[in-house]
C-alpha positions, 0 to 999 in steps of 0.5 A, a space after each residue: 728602356 727596360 732594366 732586366 735582372 736575372 739570377 742564376 739558379 744557385 743564387 751565386 751570380 746576378 746579371 743585368 740587361 739594359 734593353 733599349 729599342 731604336 731611338 732610346 740609346 740616349 735614355 738617361 741611365 745611372 748607377 742608382 737606377 741599376 742598384 734599385 733594380 738589383 735591390 728590388 730583386 733582393 740582391 744585396 751581396 757581391 754587387 760590382 759597382 765598377 761594372 755598374 759604372 761601366 754600363 752607365 758610362 759606356 751605355 752597354 745596352 742589350 747585353 747580359 752582364 755579370 754584376 754580382 757574385 756570391 761570397 764563396 765559403 772557405 775550406 777549413 783545415 784538413 784533418 791531421 795526425 800529430 805523432 806525440 812520440 816521434 823518433 828523431 832521425 839519426 842525423 838529428 841525434 847529437 851528443 850532449 853539449 856542456 855549458 863550456 861547449 865541451 862535447 859529452 860523449 858519455 851521457 844518454 842522447 835525447 831522441 836516440 831511443 823513443 819508447 812508450 809504456 803500455 796504453 800510452 798515447 802515441 798519436 792524436 788525430 785532430 778532425 778537419 775544421 769548417 771554413 768561414 761561411 759565405 753568402 749568396 747574392 741574396 744575402 743568405 748564408 752558405 756554410 763553410 766547407 770542411 777540410 779533407 778527412 784522414 783516418 787513423 787506420 793508415 797510421 796503425 802499425 804493430 802493437 798499436 791500437 785506435 781508441 777514439 781519436 788517439 793511437 795508443 800502445 798495446 804494450 811497452 816498446 820502442 817507436 819506429 816509423 815505416 811510411 805512415 805506420 807507427 810501430 811499437 817494438 819490444 826489441 831494439 837492436 843496436 848494430 854497433 858498440 855502446 860507445 862514442 857513436 851512441 852515448 849511454 842508454 837510459 830506459 826505465 827498468 820497469 818498461 818491458 823492452 829488450 835491448 840487443 847490442 851487437 858489439 861491446 859496451 865500452 869503458 865509461 858508458 852505461 846502460 839501464 833497461 829491462 832486458 839486455 843482450 850483449 853479443 860482445 863484451 862489457 868493459 868497465 861500464 855501468 849496467 843496471 837491468 833486470 835481465 842480462 845476457 852476455 855472449 862473451 864476457 865481462 872484462 876489465 877493472 873499475 868501480 862501475 858495478 854490473 847489477 841485474 836480477 838474472 845474469 848469464 855470461 860467458 866469463 867474468 875476468 878482472 876486478 869488477 863487481 857483479 851483483 845479481 840474484 841468479 848469476 850463471 857463468 858458463 866458463 870462469 870467474 877470475 882475476 879478482 872479480 867480486 860476484 855477489 848473488 843469491 845463487 851462483 853457478 860457474 864452471 870455474 872459480 879462480 883467483 876471486 871472491 864469490 858471495 852467495 846467499 843460498 848456494 854456489 855450484 861449480 866444477 873447479 875452484 883454483 888458486 886463491 879465493 874467498 868463497 862465502 855462502 849463507 851470506 846475505 850479500 845486500 846486508 854484507 854490502 851495506 855493512 861493509 859500506 857502513 864500516 868504511 864510513 865509520 872508519 872515515 869519520 873516526 879520526 876527525 871524531 877523535 880530534 874533535 873529542 880531544 879539542 872539545 875536552 880541552 875546550 871544556 877545561 877552558 870553559 871552566 876558566 872562562 866561567 871564573 873570568 866571567 864572574 870577575 868581568 862579564 864583558 871581558 874580551 876573551 869571553 867574546 872571542 873564545 866562547 863562540 869557538 868552544 860552543 861551535 866545536 861542541 855543536 860540531 862534536 854533537 853532530 859527529 857523535 850523532 852520525 857515528 851512533 846512527 852508523 854504528 846502530 845500523 851496522 849492528 842491525 846489518 850484522 844480524 841480517 848478514 847470515 841467511 836462513 836455511 841450509 846453504 851449501 857449496 858444491 865443487 864437483 871436480 875439485 880444487 886444483 892448481 891455477 893453470 891460467 898463468 905461467 906460474 903454478 899456484 897451489 890452492 889457497 881458498 877460504 870457505 865461509 858457510 854463514 859464520 863458520 869457515 875452513 881453509 883449502 890449501 892442498 889439491 883435493 877432489 872437492 865435494 859438497 860443503 855444508 854446515 854440521 855440528 862441527 862447523 864446515 864439513 865436506 863429503 865426496 859422497 853426495 846425491 847429485 840429483 838431490 843437490 840439483 833439486 835443492 838448487 832448483 828450488 832455490 832458483 824457483 823461489 828466487 824467480 818468484 821473488 823477481 816476478 813479484 818485483 815486476 808486478 
């Protein structure tokens, strides 16, 4: 009887052949003999003891039988790419739910727009890993296998670039996915109204993204972004951006302000507050709107209030208006707000003063009482009340002084430097926007000077002279345009500095 051991060339398997000659079939064969034969050949891994038992019990002679196999090395995890800024599917974007389970349609919705800043990481590639090692039948280590590789090139879309194992944004923009590709787009279009279907939009103004709305921005909603283009109208909605262009108009009434550096709009109609640096209105500003800017250009100003730091350029002024030029609208707004606060606290302040005066008289009486009986119950009862009123009055007096001081500072800042002017090219005429005919009734302020227009006239150039507000119908249009454009250039430079 001979025990023959054979090892495969790659050392992944081992075989035993127990060869016997005729008459040796009853030879003694046991597992330890077979194990020793394997050990003598250096085989220590993957030995199949059940097979060895089978060979011995069933006397499987003169057969090549597999008795040991290697431990196969495992394959590691495949490489993967994690998109950090992955936009949600439209079905995943839902309105905000309040604590009482009430649906809030007005707040911005998480994931509605996914944006990035320049050089921000969009995706990270994690390399493949090596799996656990194996062993051949001789006990030698077989290294584990790496998972499948993947390359970031497959994910690189428009305005994105590869930096090592990261995909980063080449510019500010909104993330969009097309198959595997990750794109960074500077323009984001919403083919709907800003309303219950979208919620409000809140994108930091310093991120250079242009938001294009194909419909309206509806009442009660808000939009904040860098550039905003609206094909329809802006209703009573709050707008805060750097550049605003509205193809139709700004309408309605309400306290929500429209604020932007550049504003270009078809018309402004209704008691809305529109605040900017350069405001251009292609048609009319009307029906109680309040426009405040450094420069205002409009075809018609009608039944409204317009304040400009440098100049107003218009063709017509109709009906009843208040026109102010040479007024720093920011200082004036702060001055007006401070005046309201001062008025609000004036009545309670006066009441506290009267109560405090009565308390001071009462204090004298209590001091006399304390000389007679320092522990008198009246002292313990009334003295804390008087001291509390005195402390409260001190706080109100301090607040009143602070507000008045700042208001005085604003008064000094209200009147802008330079030579402001108002140009009314075609004149003051009757208001034909309604069925009734209304005669012109416009007060014009140039810095601290004022005049009133109450009859139809040809209009002209209004400027400050030694007599206050003066006007003339003889002016050089080209020269005025040059002056106006210089104001525009200066304001544009200020806006650019703000973006640096």
